[in-house]
Phi, psi and omega in degrees: 000127183287137178280139177269149177242146177277141177227076184303331180298336184257358184306309185299312183297318186275324192237348186303314181293315179301311181297321181298312180299320179296314182292316184292336176287341182263328183251349177056030178213115186301320183294314177299316181300317176301313182297319181293325177292317178300316179297325178297313180298317178297316179296322177297319178294316183291334181248019181302329181294338180272353179290122184266343179089006182285330180250159174292154182303316181296317180302316181296317178295322179295321179296324175294317179299321177304314180294328177294320179295316178300312180301320178304310181289328175295317182298313183286344181248011188296329178295328180277343182073021181230151174258146179229129175239125182289147180242075179256077183237146174274149185286346180264014182261141177287348178266000178302134178099003175298348179306326180298310181294327182289333181276348180267124179297164183299119182290345180262005179293146177274356182286121183300324180295321178298317182299312182295316179300315178303316182295316180297312182291319177303317178296317178297317180295315180300320179297316182290324177298324180292344180271351178283156171304147189308310185289324175302313182297317182296313180298316179300311181300313183295314186278311188274318184273313183274347176074022179294153179289154178306315182298314180297318180294316179300318180293317181297320183259000177058052177231164176265165183303323179299315178299316181305307184292329175295315179294320178296316180300310180301316180298313182295321178296316180293321179295318179300313179300315181297316181294319179298321180285323188253345184238314185289000000 
């Protein structure tokens, strides 16, 4: 596997638009999205020494931005003691359902609160998945958690893409309801 290298001088030209679109779809406010992208670039520069090159530069920056979005919602909801992640996704997108990844704190963080929170959320998610209908749970695990392609999941389960997306949508809706009730 080829190691990737960081090229911070090119970040704005290469990734600013993508990161902005990603952020604005999660926070629904252009000014906040701009701030989050700027914070992402600063955090990337500050933690460049930690970049191992295993992921592509854009993927690494997106993972930083995801944590910035989570931090944004934690900050605005801190008085309530709850995190809120907006779910503004179109149903025809392969990224629909990134809410799951966004709600999980960084598993590699050294912050003790995040480790505890990850364990609690992971346990809550697993518990909620067990409450789904068997085939829905299987489709959700294969596509969303294991990251299998739509074609591979459809071939393995002998379903068509429309059925797959309906099952995933229903699973996500049920999981969000279960998590809101049992974890948030």
